[in-house]
N, CA, C and O atoms as CSV, one atom per row, in Angstrom:
chain,resi,resn,atom,element,x,y,z
A,1,UNK,N,N,-64.686,61.272,-59.238
A,1,UNK,CA,C,-63.454,61.017,-58.639
A,1,UNK,C,C,-63.312,61.561,-57.247
A,1,UNK,O,O,-62.393,61.213,-56.506
A,2,UNK,N,N,-64.176,62.360,-56.933
A,2,UNK,CA,C,-64.114,62.912,-55.601
A,2,UNK,C,C,-64.360,61.826,-54.549
A,2,UNK,O,O,-63.799,61.870,-53.454
A,3,UNK,N,N,-65.190,60.869,-54.891
A,3,UNK,CA,C,-65.385,59.780,-53.940
A,3,UNK,C,C,-64.157,58.910,-53.869
A,3,UNK,O,O,-63.806,58.380,-52.815
A,4,UNK,N,N,-63.510,58.771,-55.008
A,4,UNK,CA,C,-62.295,57.971,-54.989
A,4,UNK,C,C,-61.223,58.653,-54.153
A,4,UNK,O,O,-60.464,57.996,-53.440
A,5,UNK,N,N,-61.169,59.924,-54.243
A,5,UNK,CA,C,-60.181,60.661,-53.482
A,5,UNK,C,C,-60.531,60.590,-52.010
A,5,UNK,O,O,-59.641,60.445,-51.171
A,6,UNK,N,N,-61.774,60.686,-51.687
A,6,UNK,CA,C,-62.191,60.605,-50.282
A,6,UNK,C,C,-61.877,59.227,-49.724
A,6,UNK,O,O,-61.425,59.112,-48.585
A,7,UNK,N,N,-62.109,58.180,-50.510
A,7,UNK,CA,C,-61.823,56.818,-50.065
A,7,UNK,C,C,-60.315,56.658,-49.911
A,7,UNK,O,O,-59.840,56.069,-48.940
A,8,UNK,N,N,-59.577,57.181,-50.868
A,8,UNK,CA,C,-58.125,57.105,-50.778
A,8,UNK,C,C,-57.612,57.854,-49.562
A,8,UNK,O,O,-56.694,57.388,-48.886
A,9,UNK,N,N,-58.187,58.990,-49.283
A,9,UNK,CA,C,-57.769,59.765,-48.109
A,9,UNK,C,C,-58.069,58.999,-46.838
A,9,UNK,O,O,-57.254,58.971,-45.916
A,10,UNK,N,N,-59.245,58.372,-46.784
A,10,UNK,CA,C,-59.600,57.580,-45.596
A,10,UNK,C,C,-58.668,56.384,-45.471
A,10,UNK,O,O,-58.222,56.071,-44.368
A,11,UNK,N,N,-58.370,55.721,-46.555
A,11,UNK,CA,C,-57.487,54.559,-46.523
A,11,UNK,C,C,-56.106,54.979,-46.071
A,11,UNK,O,O,-55.465,54.288,-45.279
A,12,UNK,N,N,-55.645,56.123,-46.578
A,12,UNK,CA,C,-54.338,56.613,-46.152
A,12,UNK,C,C,-54.350,56.990,-44.678
A,12,UNK,O,O,-53.367,56.769,-43.972
A,13,UNK,N,N,-55.453,57.556,-44.213
A,13,UNK,CA,C,-55.577,57.921,-42.795
A,13,UNK,C,C,-55.571,56.667,-41.922
A,13,UNK,O,O,-54.908,56.631,-40.885
A,14,UNK,N,N,-56.303,55.653,-42.338
A,14,UNK,CA,C,-56.345,54.402,-41.566
A,14,UNK,C,C,-54.958,53.762,-41.547
A,14,UNK,O,O,-54.515,53.251,-40.518
A,15,UNK,N,N,-54.282,53.795,-42.686
A,15,UNK,CA,C,-52.942,53.245,-42.758
A,15,UNK,C,C,-51.979,54.031,-41.874
A,15,UNK,O,O,-51.133,53.442,-41.201
A,16,UNK,N,N,-52.099,55.326,-41.871
A,16,UNK,CA,C,-51.222,56.157,-41.041
A,16,UNK,C,C,-51.476,55.883,-39.569
A,16,UNK,O,O,-50.536,55.777,-38.782
A,17,UNK,N,N,-52.745,55.767,-39.196
A,17,UNK,CA,C,-53.073,55.482,-37.792
A,17,UNK,C,C,-52.543,54.097,-37.413
A,17,UNK,O,O,-51.970,53.918,-36.338
A,18,UNK,N,N,-52.737,53.114,-38.308
A,18,UNK,CA,C,-52.248,51.754,-38.019
A,18,UNK,C,C,-50.727,51.734,-37.904
A,18,UNK,O,O,-50.167,51.049,-37.047
A,19,UNK,N,N,-50.067,52.492,-38.776
A,19,UNK,CA,C,-48.612,52.543,-38.714
A,19,UNK,C,C,-48.150,53.243,-37.441
A,19,UNK,O,O,-47.133,52.870,-36.858
A,20,UNK,N,N,-48.893,54.252,-37.014
A,20,UNK,CA,C,-48.553,54.933,-35.754
A,20,UNK,C,C,-48.735,53.987,-34.577
A,20,UNK,O,O,-47.901,53.930,-33.673
A,21,UNK,N,N,-49.841,53.242,-34.603
A,21,UNK,CA,C,-50.090,52.266,-33.530
A,21,UNK,C,C,-48.991,51.185,-33.557
A,21,UNK,O,O,-48.475,50.784,-32.514
A,22,UNK,N,N,-48.651,50.728,-34.765
A,22,UNK,CA,C,-47.608,49.722,-34.910
A,22,UNK,C,C,-46.267,50.246,-34.403
A,22,UNK,O,O,-45.525,49.520,-33.742
A,23,UNK,N,N,-45.957,51.489,-34.708
A,23,UNK,CA,C,-44.719,52.099,-34.240
A,23,UNK,C,C,-44.710,52.196,-32.722
A,23,UNK,O,O,-43.702,51.905,-32.077
A,24,UNK,N,N,-45.827,52.603,-32.163
A,24,UNK,CA,C,-45.928,52.699,-30.696
A,24,UNK,C,C,-45.770,51.307,-30.081
A,24,UNK,O,O,-45.099,51.160,-29.059
A,25,UNK,N,N,-46.380,50.281,-30.691
A,25,UNK,CA,C,-46.268,48.920,-30.163
A,25,UNK,C,C,-44.816,48.414,-30.244
A,25,UNK,O,O,-44.320,47.778,-29.315
A,26,UNK,N,N,-44.145,48.708,-31.370
A,26,UNK,CA,C,-42.756,48.293,-31.494
A,26,UNK,C,C,-41.855,49.022,-30.507
A,26,UNK,O,O,-40.929,48.433,-29.950
A,27,UNK,N,N,-42.129,50.306,-30.293
A,27,UNK,CA,C,-41.355,51.062,-29.302
A,27,UNK,C,C,-41.594,50.494,-27.906
A,27,UNK,O,O,-40.660,50.349,-27.118
A,28,UNK,N,N,-42.861,50.172,-27.606
A,28,UNK,CA,C,-43.183,49.578,-26.302
A,28,UNK,C,C,-42.514,48.209,-26.162
A,28,UNK,O,O,-41.995,47.879,-25.096
A,29,UNK,N,N,-42.527,47.406,-27.243
A,29,UNK,CA,C,-41.886,46.083,-27.194
A,29,UNK,C,C,-40.376,46.226,-27.006
A,29,UNK,O,O,-39.768,45.462,-26.256
A,30,UNK,N,N,-39.770,47.203,-27.687
A,30,UNK,CA,C,-38.335,47.427,-27.531
A,30,UNK,C,C,-38.009,47.877,-26.113
A,30,UNK,O,O,-37.016,47.440,-25.530
A,31,UNK,N,N,-38.850,48.753,-25.557
A,31,UNK,CA,C,-38.640,49.208,-24.182
A,31,UNK,C,C,-38.804,48.038,-23.205
A,31,UNK,O,O,-38.016,47.885,-22.272
A,32,UNK,N,N,-39.832,47.217,-23.429
A,32,UNK,CA,C,-40.043,46.047,-22.562
A,32,UNK,C,C,-38.868,45.074,-22.687
A,32,UNK,O,O,-38.431,44.503,-21.688
A,33,UNK,N,N,-38.351,44.879,-23.910
A,33,UNK,CA,C,-37.192,44.006,-24.108
A,33,UNK,C,C,-35.966,44.537,-23.395
A,33,UNK,O,O,-35.210,43.769,-22.798
A,34,UNK,N,N,-35.760,45.862,-23.452
A,34,UNK,CA,C,-34.613,46.460,-22.770
A,34,UNK,C,C,-34.742,46.294,-21.262
A,34,UNK,O,O,-33.764,45.980,-20.584
A,35,UNK,N,N,-35.943,46.504,-20.737
A,35,UNK,CA,C,-36.164,46.336,-19.291
A,35,UNK,C,C,-35.962,44.880,-18.894
A,35,UNK,O,O,-35.356,44.590,-17.862
A,36,UNK,N,N,-36.477,43.954,-19.726
A,36,UNK,CA,C,-36.310,42.525,-19.424
A,36,UNK,C,C,-34.836,42.141,-19.470
A,36,UNK,O,O,-34.368,41.359,-18.642
A,37,UNK,N,N,-34.101,42.693,-20.444
A,37,UNK,CA,C,-32.668,42.423,-20.545
A,37,UNK,C,C,-31.927,42.895,-19.303
A,37,UNK,O,O,-31.080,42.180,-18.768
A,38,UNK,N,N,-32.248,44.099,-18.848
A,38,UNK,CA,C,-31.587,44.627,-17.642
A,38,UNK,C,C,-31.934,43.794,-16.411
A,38,UNK,O,O,-31.066,43.493,-15.591
A,39,UNK,N,N,-33.202,43.426,-16.290
A,39,UNK,CA,C,-33.602,42.612,-15.134
A,39,UNK,C,C,-32.927,41.239,-15.181
A,39,UNK,O,O,-32.468,40.730,-14.159
A,40,UNK,N,N,-32.872,40.651,-16.372
A,40,UNK,CA,C,-32.230,39.346,-16.514
A,40,UNK,C,C,-30.742,39.437,-16.184
A,40,UNK,O,O,-30.199,38.573,-15.496
A,41,UNK,N,N,-30.094,40.472,-16.670
A,41,UNK,CA,C,-28.672,40.671,-16.371
A,41,UNK,C,C,-28.455,40.843,-14.870
A,41,UNK,O,O,-27.531,40.267,-14.296
A,42,UNK,N,N,-29.313,41.638,-14.245
A,42,UNK,CA,C,-29.197,41.843,-12.795
A,42,UNK,C,C,-29.453,40.536,-12.041
A,42,UNK,O,O,-28.755,40.226,-11.076
A,43,UNK,N,N,-30.459,39.769,-12.485
A,43,UNK,CA,C,-30.757,38.493,-11.825
A,43,UNK,C,C,-29.589,37.518,-11.991
A,43,UNK,O,O,-29.251,36.797,-11.052
A,44,UNK,N,N,-28.977,37.489,-13.163
A,44,UNK,CA,C,-27.826,36.615,-13.385
A,44,UNK,C,C,-26.632,37.027,-12.521
A,44,UNK,O,O,-25.912,36.177,-11.999
A,45,UNK,N,N,-26.431,38.344,-12.377
A,45,UNK,CA,C,-25.342,38.808,-11.506
A,45,UNK,C,C,-25.592,38.389,-10.061
A,45,UNK,O,O,-24.682,37.929,-9.371
A,46,UNK,N,N,-26.851,38.556,-9.605
A,46,UNK,CA,C,-27.190,38.144,-8.239
A,46,UNK,C,C,-26.989,36.641,-8.054
A,46,UNK,O,O,-26.450,36.192,-7.043
A,47,UNK,N,N,-27.432,35.872,-9.053
A,47,UNK,CA,C,-27.268,34.418,-8.970
A,47,UNK,C,C,-25.794,34.040,-8.957
A,47,UNK,O,O,-25.391,33.122,-8.243
A,48,UNK,N,N,-24.993,34.744,-9.742
A,48,UNK,CA,C,-23.549,34.471,-9.771
A,48,UNK,C,C,-22.917,34.804,-8.427
A,48,UNK,O,O,-22.102,34.035,-7.918
A,49,UNK,N,N,-23.288,35.943,-7.849
A,49,UNK,CA,C,-22.747,36.302,-6.533
A,49,UNK,C,C,-23.175,35.290,-5.474
A,49,UNK,O,O,-22.379,34.914,-4.614
A,50,UNK,N,N,-24.434,34.848,-5.535
A,50,UNK,CA,C,-24.917,33.845,-4.573
A,50,UNK,C,C,-24.171,32.524,-4.754
A,50,UNK,O,O,-23.791,31.885,-3.773
A,51,UNK,N,N,-23.961,32.118,-5.997
A,51,UNK,CA,C,-23.230,30.873,-6.256
A,51,UNK,C,C,-21.787,31.001,-5.783
A,51,UNK,O,O,-21.247,30.062,-5.198
A,52,UNK,N,N,-21.158,32.140,-6.025
A,52,UNK,CA,C,-19.791,32.349,-5.547
A,52,UNK,C,C,-19.715,32.295,-4.023
A,52,UNK,O,O,-18.773,31.743,-3.454
A,53,UNK,N,N,-20.727,32.878,-3.371
A,53,UNK,CA,C,-20.758,32.835,-1.904
A,53,UNK,C,C,-20.916,31.399,-1.410
A,53,UNK,O,O,-20.262,30.999,-0.447
A,54,UNK,N,N,-21.779,30.624,-2.063
A,54,UNK,CA,C,-21.956,29.229,-1.664
A,54,UNK,C,C,-20.687,28.418,-1.929
A,54,UNK,O,O,-20.317,27.558,-1.130
A,55,UNK,N,N,-20.030,28.692,-3.042
A,55,UNK,CA,C,-18.780,27.991,-3.343
A,55,UNK,C,C,-17.720,28.332,-2.299
A,55,UNK,O,O,-16.968,27.459,-1.867
A,56,UNK,N,N,-17.661,29.589,-1.898
A,56,UNK,CA,C,-16.699,29.984,-0.860
A,56,UNK,C,C,-17.012,29.280,0.452
A,56,UNK,O,O,-16.108,28.808,1.141
A,57,UNK,N,N,-18.295,29.211,0.798
A,57,UNK,CA,C,-18.698,28.537,2.029
A,57,UNK,C,C,-18.373,27.042,1.950
A,57,UNK,O,O,-17.888,26.456,2.918
A,58,UNK,N,N,-18.642,26.437,0.806
A,58,UNK,CA,C,-18.309,25.026,0.634
A,58,UNK,C,C,-16.803,24.795,0.688
A,58,UNK,O,O,-16.349,23.770,1.197
A,59,UNK,N,N,-16.037,25.733,0.172
A,59,UNK,CA,C,-14.579,25.626,0.230
A,59,UNK,C,C,-14.104,25.646,1.684
A,59,UNK,O,O,-13.204,24.895,2.059
A,60,UNK,N,N,-14.717,26.512,2.499
A,60,UNK,CA,C,-14.360,26.570,3.921
A,60,UNK,C,C,-14.685,25.232,4.590
A,60,UNK,O,O,-13.873,24.697,5.345
A,61,UNK,N,N,-15.892,24.691,4.304
A,61,UNK,CA,C,-16.261,23.393,4.874
A,61,UNK,C,C,-15.308,22.299,4.407
A,61,UNK,O,O,-14.905,21.439,5.191
A,62,UNK,N,N,-14.952,22.336,3.132
A,62,UNK,CA,C,-14.031,21.337,2.592
A,62,UNK,C,C,-12.659,21.447,3.260
A,62,UNK,O,O,-12.027,20.431,3.548
A,63,UNK,N,N,-12.200,22.669,3.506
A,63,UNK,CA,C,-10.924,22.850,4.202
A,63,UNK,C,C,-10.985,22.292,5.616
A,63,UNK,O,O,-10.039,21.658,6.083
A,64,UNK,N,N,-12.104,22.530,6.294
A,64,UNK,CA,C,-12.260,21.989,7.654
A,64,UNK,C,C,-12.275,20.469,7.638
A,64,UNK,O,O,-11.625,19.820,8.458
A,65,UNK,N,N,-13.026,19.907,6.693
A,65,UNK,CA,C,-13.120,18.448,6.611
A,65,UNK,C,C,-11.763,17.844,6.265
A,65,UNK,O,O,-11.363,16.836,6.846
A,66,UNK,N,N,-11.059,18.457,5.322
A,66,UNK,CA,C,-9.748,17.917,4.946
A,66,UNK,C,C,-8.764,18.016,6.112
A,66,UNK,O,O,-7.916,17.141,6.282
A,67,UNK,N,N,-8.872,19.076,6.915
A,67,UNK,CA,C,-8.001,19.184,8.090
A,67,UNK,C,C,-8.305,18.069,9.083
A,67,UNK,O,O,-7.390,17.474,9.654
A,68,UNK,N,N,-9.598,17.783,9.290
A,68,UNK,CA,C,-9.957,16.703,10.215
A,68,UNK,C,C,-9.533,15.348,9.672
A,68,UNK,O,O,-9.077,14.489,10.426
A,69,UNK,N,N,-9.681,15.155,8.371
A,69,UNK,CA,C,-9.229,13.894,7.777
A,69,UNK,C,C,-7.715,13.757,7.922
A,69,UNK,O,O,-7.210,12.670,8.201
A,70,UNK,N,N,-6.993,14.864,7.731
A,70,UNK,CA,C,-5.541,14.825,7.919
A,70,UNK,C,C,-5.179,14.474,9.356
A,70,UNK,O,O,-4.253,13.698,9.597
A,71,UNK,N,N,-5.914,15.048,10.315
A,71,UNK,CA,C,-5.657,14.723,11.721
A,71,UNK,C,C,-5.933,13.254,11.996
A,71,UNK,O,O,-5.145,12.579,12.659
A,72,UNK,N,N,-7.065,12.759,11.480
A,72,UNK,CA,C,-7.422,11.354,11.710
A,72,UNK,C,C,-6.421,10.419,11.046
A,72,UNK,O,O,-6.035,9.408,11.632
A,73,UNK,N,N,-5.998,10.745,9.837
A,73,UNK,CA,C,-5.022,9.880,9.172
A,73,UNK,C,C,-3.676,9.941,9.887
A,73,UNK,O,O,-2.974,8.935,9.973
A,74,UNK,N,N,-3.315,11.110,10.397
A,74,UNK,CA,C,-2.076,11.213,11.172
A,74,UNK,C,C,-2.139,10.358,12.433
A,74,UNK,O,O,-1.174,9.679,12.782
A,75,UNK,N,N,-3.281,10.398,13.111
A,75,UNK,CA,C,-3.450,9.568,14.304
A,75,UNK,C,C,-3.401,8.089,13.947
A,75,UNK,O,O,-2.819,7.286,14.676
A,76,UNK,N,N,-4.013,7.736,12.825
A,76,UNK,CA,C,-3.987,6.348,12.389
A,76,UNK,C,C,-2.561,5.914,12.046
A,76,UNK,O,O,-2.145,4.806,12.382
A,77,UNK,N,N,-1.831,6.780,11.387
A,77,UNK,CA,C,-0.437,6.459,11.041
A,77,UNK,C,C,0.402,6.312,12.304
A,77,UNK,O,O,1.218,5.397,12.416
A,78,UNK,N,N,0.190,7.235,13.270
A,78,UNK,CA,C,0.934,7.121,14.533
A,78,UNK,C,C,0.560,5.833,15.266
A,78,UNK,O,O,1.415,5.174,15.858
A,79,UNK,N,N,-0.735,5.479,15.219
A,79,UNK,CA,C,-1.184,4.248,15.880
A,79,UNK,C,C,-0.590,3.013,15.235
A,79,UNK,O,O,-0.158,2.092,15.928
A,80,UNK,N,N,-0.567,2.989,13.896
A,80,UNK,CA,C,0.019,1.822,13.227
A,80,UNK,C,C,1.514,1.749,13.462
A,80,UNK,O,O,2.073,0.657,13.566
A,81,UNK,N,N,2.168,2.898,13.547
A,81,UNK,CA,C,3.603,2.890,13.849
A,81,UNK,C,C,3.840,2.344,15.259
A,81,UNK,O,O,4.774,1.574,15.487
A,82,UNK,N,N,2.986,2.750,16.200
A,82,UNK,CA,C,3.122,2.244,17.567
A,82,UNK,C,C,2.869,0.741,17.616
A,82,UNK,O,O,3.585,0.005,18.295
A,83,UNK,N,N,1.844,0.290,16.891
A,83,UNK,CA,C,1.558,-1.148,16.860
A,83,UNK,C,C,2.716,-1.900,16.209
A,83,UNK,O,O,3.094,-2.982,16.659
A,84,UNK,N,N,3.270,-1.324,15.159
A,84,UNK,CA,C,4.418,-1.954,14.503
A,84,UNK,C,C,5.596,-2.058,15.467
A,84,UNK,O,O,6.282,-3.079,15.513
A,85,UNK,N,N,5.826,-0.993,16.237
A,85,UNK,CA,C,6.899,-1.033,17.233
A,85,UNK,C,C,6.641,-2.101,18.287
A,85,UNK,O,O,7.555,-2.814,18.699
A,86,UNK,N,N,5.383,-2.206,18.720
A,86,UNK,CA,C,5.040,-3.216,19.732
A,86,UNK,C,C,5.236,-4.614,19.163
A,86,UNK,O,O,5.774,-5.493,19.837
A,87,UNK,N,N,4.801,-4.821,17.925
A,87,UNK,CA,C,4.958,-6.143,17.302
A,87,UNK,C,C,6.443,-6.485,17.152
A,87,UNK,O,O,6.860,-7.618,17.392
A,88,UNK,N,N,7.225,-5.490,16.752
A,88,UNK,CA,C,8.667,-5.720,16.636
A,88,UNK,C,C,9.263,-6.064,17.996
A,88,UNK,O,O,10.086,-6.973,18.100
A,89,UNK,N,N,8.852,-5.340,19.044
A,89,UNK,CA,C,9.350,-5.640,20.390
A,89,UNK,C,C,8.935,-7.041,20.826
A,89,UNK,O,O,9.718,-7.768,21.439
A,90,UNK,N,N,7.690,-7.416,20.504
A,90,UNK,CA,C,7.213,-8.756,20.888
A,90,UNK,C,C,8.012,-9.820,20.136
A,90,UNK,O,O,8.393,-10.837,20.716
A,91,UNK,N,N,8.265,-9.588,18.847
A,91,UNK,CA,C,9.072,-10.555,18.093
A,91,UNK,C,C,10.469,-10.687,18.685
A,91,UNK,O,O,10.996,-11.789,18.837
A,92,UNK,N,N,11.057,-9.537,19.018
A,92,UNK,CA,C,12.384,-9.584,19.629
A,92,UNK,C,C,12.351,-10.324,20.961
A,92,UNK,O,O,13.237,-11.120,21.269
A,93,UNK,N,N,11.312,-10.046,21.743
A,93,UNK,CA,C,11.185,-10.710,23.041
A,93,UNK,C,C,10.970,-12.212,22.857
A,93,UNK,O,O,11.547,-13.022,23.583
A,94,UNK,N,N,10.127,-12.579,21.871
A,94,UNK,CA,C,9.899,-14.006,21.628
A,94,UNK,C,C,11.184,-14.683,21.154
A,94,UNK,O,O,11.461,-15.821,21.531
A,95,UNK,N,N,11.966,-13.988,20.333
A,95,UNK,CA,C,13.249,-14.541,19.909
A,95,UNK,C,C,14.175,-14.735,21.092
A,95,UNK,O,O,14.860,-15.752,21.202
A,96,UNK,N,N,14.189,-13.745,21.978
A,96,UNK,CA,C,15.028,-13.858,23.176
A,96,UNK,C,C,14.554,-14.999,24.058
A,96,UNK,O,O,15.362,-15.768,24.578
A,97,UNK,N,N,13.234,-15.107,24.226
A,97,UNK,CA,C,12.685,-16.187,25.049
A,97,UNK,C,C,12.999,-17.535,24.403
A,97,UNK,O,O,13.376,-18.481,25.095
A,98,UNK,N,N,12.847,-17.627,23.079
A,98,UNK,CA,C,13.132,-18.882,22.383
A,98,UNK,C,C,14.598,-19.272,22.555
A,98,UNK,O,O,14.923,-20.431,22.812
A,99,UNK,N,N,15.474,-18.279,22.408
A,99,UNK,CA,C,16.892,-18.568,22.590
A,99,UNK,C,C,17.188,-18.972,24.023
A,99,UNK,O,O,17.965,-19.892,24.277
A,100,UNK,N,N,16.551,-18.263,24.962
A,100,UNK,CA,C,16.767,-18.594,26.373
A,100,UNK,C,C,16.243,-19.988,26.693
A,100,UNK,O,O,16.900,-20.768,27.382
A,101,UNK,N,N,15.049,-20.291,26.183
A,101,UNK,CA,C,14.478,-21.620,26.436
A,101,UNK,C,C,15.344,-22.688,25.764
A,101,UNK,O,O,15.568,-23.759,26.328
A,102,UNK,N,N,15.832,-22.387,24.550
A,102,UNK,CA,C,16.707,-23.347,23.874
A,102,UNK,C,C,17.986,-23.574,24.653
A,102,UNK,O,O,18.460,-24.703,24.775
A,103,UNK,N,N,18.548,-22.482,25.186
A,103,UNK,CA,C,19.775,-22.618,25.977
A,103,UNK,C,C,19.514,-23.411,27.246
A,103,UNK,O,O,20.287,-24.293,27.618
A,104,UNK,N,N,18.407,-23.080,27.904
A,104,UNK,CA,C,18.061,-23.794,29.139
A,104,UNK,C,C,17.781,-25.250,28.819
A,104,UNK,O,O,18.200,-26.146,29.552
A,105,UNK,N,N,17.061,-25.488,27.705
A,105,UNK,CA,C,16.740,-26.865,27.335
A,105,UNK,C,C,18.012,-27.642,27.007
A,105,UNK,O,O,18.160,-28.805,27.382
A,106,UNK,N,N,18.925,-26.978,26.302
A,106,UNK,CA,C,20.167,-27.695,25.975
A,106,UNK,C,C,20.975,-27.968,27.242
A,106,UNK,O,O,21.604,-29.020,27.358
A,107,UNK,N,N,20.964,-27.043,28.184
A,107,UNK,CA,C,21.697,-27.261,29.435
A,107,UNK,C,C,21.019,-28.337,30.255
A,107,UNK,O,O,21.686,-29.204,30.819
A,108,UNK,N,N,19.692,-28.289,30.328
A,108,UNK,CA,C,18.951,-29.260,31.138
A,108,UNK,C,C,18.865,-30.596,30.413
A,108,UNK,O,O,18.989,-31.648,31.040
A,109,UNK,N,N,18.652,-30.567,29.098
A,109,UNK,CA,C,18.470,-31.805,28.354
A,109,UNK,C,C,19.767,-32.591,28.228
A,109,UNK,O,O,19.727,-33.819,28.161
A,110,UNK,N,N,20.890,-31.934,28.195
A,110,UNK,CA,C,22.168,-32.638,28.080
A,110,UNK,C,C,22.377,-33.652,29.184
A,110,UNK,O,O,22.599,-34.828,28.894
A,111,UNK,N,N,22.313,-33.238,30.453
A,111,UNK,CA,C,22.496,-34.216,31.529
A,111,UNK,C,C,21.391,-35.265,31.547
A,111,UNK,O,O,21.661,-36.429,31.844
A,112,UNK,N,N,20.168,-34.888,31.242
A,112,UNK,CA,C,19.086,-35.871,31.242
A,112,UNK,C,C,19.308,-36.902,30.149
A,112,UNK,O,O,19.090,-38.097,30.351
A,113,UNK,N,N,19.742,-36.427,28.994
A,113,UNK,CA,C,20.002,-37.350,27.901
A,113,UNK,C,C,21.154,-38.279,28.245
A,113,UNK,O,O,21.100,-39.484,27.998
A,114,UNK,N,N,22.183,-37.701,28.813
A,114,UNK,CA,C,23.317,-38.532,29.211
A,114,UNK,C,C,22.898,-39.547,30.268
A,114,UNK,O,O,23.318,-40.703,30.222
A,115,UNK,N,N,22.080,-39.123,31.210
A,115,UNK,CA,C,21.587,-40.024,32.246
A,115,UNK,C,C,20.739,-41.128,31.640
A,115,UNK,O,O,20.873,-42.295,32.008
A,116,UNK,N,N,19.847,-40.751,30.689
A,116,UNK,CA,C,18.993,-41.756,30.057
A,116,UNK,C,C,19.830,-42.740,29.248
A,116,UNK,O,O,19.586,-43.946,29.290
A,117,UNK,N,N,20.808,-42.233,28.517
A,117,UNK,CA,C,21.670,-43.118,27.726
A,117,UNK,C,C,22.461,-44.054,28.651
A,117,UNK,O,O,22.602,-45.245,28.373
A,118,UNK,N,N,22.965,-43.500,29.739
A,118,UNK,CA,C,23.709,-44.334,30.693
A,118,UNK,C,C,22.818,-45.387,31.323
A,118,UNK,O,O,23.229,-46.535,31.488
A,119,UNK,N,N,21.611,-45.006,31.672
A,119,UNK,CA,C,20.668,-45.953,32.257
A,119,UNK,C,C,20.331,-47.050,31.265
A,119,UNK,O,O,20.250,-48.220,31.639
A,120,UNK,N,N,20.133,-46.686,29.992
A,120,UNK,CA,C,19.812,-47.679,28.979
A,120,UNK,C,C,20.997,-48.649,28.789
A,120,UNK,O,O,20.806,-49.861,28.695
A,121,UNK,N,N,22.202,-48.103,28.736
A,121,UNK,CA,C,23.383,-48.962,28.614
A,121,UNK,C,C,23.503,-49.888,29.815
A,121,UNK,O,O,23.827,-51.067,29.669
A,122,UNK,N,N,23.242,-49.352,31.001
A,122,UNK,CA,C,23.316,-50.167,32.221
A,122,UNK,C,C,22.301,-51.291,32.195
A,122,UNK,O,O,22.611,-52.412,32.599
A,123,UNK,N,N,21.090,-51.011,31.727
A,123,UNK,CA,C,20.057,-52.049,31.654
A,123,UNK,C,C,20.460,-53.106,30.639
A,123,UNK,O,O,20.258,-54.296,30.879
A,124,UNK,N,N,21.029,-52.695,29.507
A,124,UNK,CA,C,21.461,-53.656,28.495
A,124,UNK,C,C,22.576,-54.569,29.050
A,124,UNK,O,O,22.554,-55.784,28.854
A,125,UNK,N,N,23.528,-53.966,29.732
A,125,UNK,CA,C,24.617,-54.758,30.330
A,125,UNK,C,C,24.046,-55.706,31.362
A,125,UNK,O,O,24.446,-56.870,31.401
A,126,UNK,N,N,23.122,-55.254,32.204
A,126,UNK,CA,C,22.522,-56.097,33.240
A,126,UNK,C,C,21.771,-57.255,32.603
A,126,UNK,O,O,21.847,-58.380,33.096
A,127,UNK,N,N,21.038,-57.001,31.506
A,127,UNK,CA,C,20.292,-58.059,30.825
A,127,UNK,C,C,21.253,-59.104,30.243
A,127,UNK,O,O,21.025,-60.308,30.355
A,128,UNK,N,N,22.319,-58.620,29.627
A,128,UNK,CA,C,23.274,-59.556,29.057
A,128,UNK,C,C,23.903,-60.436,30.165
A,128,UNK,O,O,24.067,-61.645,30.004
A,129,UNK,N,N,24.239,-59.798,31.265
A,129,UNK,CA,C,24.827,-60.548,32.372
A,129,UNK,C,C,23.839,-61.568,32.927
A,129,UNK,O,O,24.197,-62.710,33.215
A,130,UNK,N,N,22.601,-61.138,33.070
A,130,UNK,CA,C,21.568,-62.056,33.577
A,130,UNK,C,C,21.375,-63.209,32.605
A,130,UNK,O,O,21.234,-64.363,33.011
A,131,UNK,N,N,21.370,-62.877,31.290
A,131,UNK,CA,C,21.206,-63.946,30.300
A,131,UNK,C,C,22.392,-64.920,30.366
A,131,UNK,O,O,22.209,-66.132,30.258
A,132,UNK,N,N,23.599,-64.387,30.544
A,132,UNK,CA,C,24.783,-65.247,30.633
A,132,UNK,C,C,24.734,-66.095,31.888
A,132,UNK,O,O,25.129,-67.260,31.857
A,133,UNK,N,N,24.252,-65.528,33.011
A,133,UNK,CA,C,24.143,-66.280,34.258
A,133,UNK,C,C,23.106,-67.378,34.123
A,133,UNK,O,O,23.303,-68.473,34.649
A,134,UNK,N,N,22.019,-67.117,33.440
A,134,UNK,CA,C,20.981,-68.127,33.259
A,134,UNK,C,C,21.506,-69.266,32.378
A,134,UNK,O,O,21.258,-70.443,32.640
A,135,UNK,N,N,22.240,-68.881,31.324
A,135,UNK,CA,C,22.806,-69.911,30.463
A,135,UNK,C,C,23.830,-70.753,31.238
A,135,UNK,O,O,23.885,-71.975,31.098
A,136,UNK,N,N,24.634,-70.071,32.052
A,136,UNK,CA,C,25.646,-70.811,32.832
A,136,UNK,C,C,24.976,-71.707,33.863
A,136,UNK,O,O,25.432,-72.824,34.111
A,137,UNK,N,N,23.899,-71.223,34.462
A,137,UNK,CA,C,23.186,-72.019,35.473
A,137,UNK,C,C,22.477,-73.175,34.799
A,137,UNK,O,O,22.403,-74.266,35.365
A,138,UNK,N,N,21.954,-72.961,33.602
A,138,UNK,CA,C,21.271,-74.029,32.885
A,138,UNK,C,C,22.286,-75.057,32.370
A,138,UNK,O,O,21.979,-76.248,32.315
A,139,UNK,N,N,23.458,-74.623,32.002
A,139,UNK,CA,C,24.502,-75.524,31.486
A,139,UNK,C,C,25.090,-76.379,32.605
A,139,UNK,O,O,25.440,-77.528,32.332
A,140,UNK,N,N,25.219,-75.929,33.779
A,140,UNK,CA,C,25.777,-76.680,34.885
A,140,UNK,C,C,24.737,-77.601,35.495
A,140,UNK,O,O,25.098,-78.649,36.032
A,141,UNK,N,N,23.524,-77.268,35.435
A,141,UNK,CA,C,22.499,-78.121,35.998
A,141,UNK,C,C,22.268,-79.348,35.093
A,141,UNK,O,O,21.793,-80.370,35.588
A,142,UNK,N,N,22.574,-79.289,33.836
A,142,UNK,CA,C,22.388,-80.418,32.942
A,142,UNK,C,C,23.543,-81.400,33.110
A,142,UNK,O,O,23.363,-82.578,32.801
A,143,UNK,N,N,24.598,-81.026,33.534
A,143,UNK,CA,C,25.729,-81.933,33.703
A,143,UNK,C,C,25.541,-82.695,34.952
A,143,UNK,O,O,26.379,-83.527,35.299
């Protein structure tokens, strides 16, 4: 049994050494995990700060762009209002011109129309008289 005891002692020694090595490896793995966790947390904080800084910078750019768009839209609105005013003025002017031309035409056309009507009546009367004279001349020449 002495050999059995010696073998058992060696087996127990090997097991103890393996367990010690295993314990050291687990402690090293736990330490490495803790270090990795801290580094990851620090890297995430840095990334978050960098992203926040970029978002702030983008917000500033967006504010500048929106201000310029507001200025451009204001200028466009002022321009369309001015064009609308000009179009309204032109319409008013065209209405005034149309009324003026209509008034002038009615003043000028009235006497011309009366003259034309009088001339037409005069020509009709002259034709009738000429026709009557021709009939009278033809009637007396046959007798």
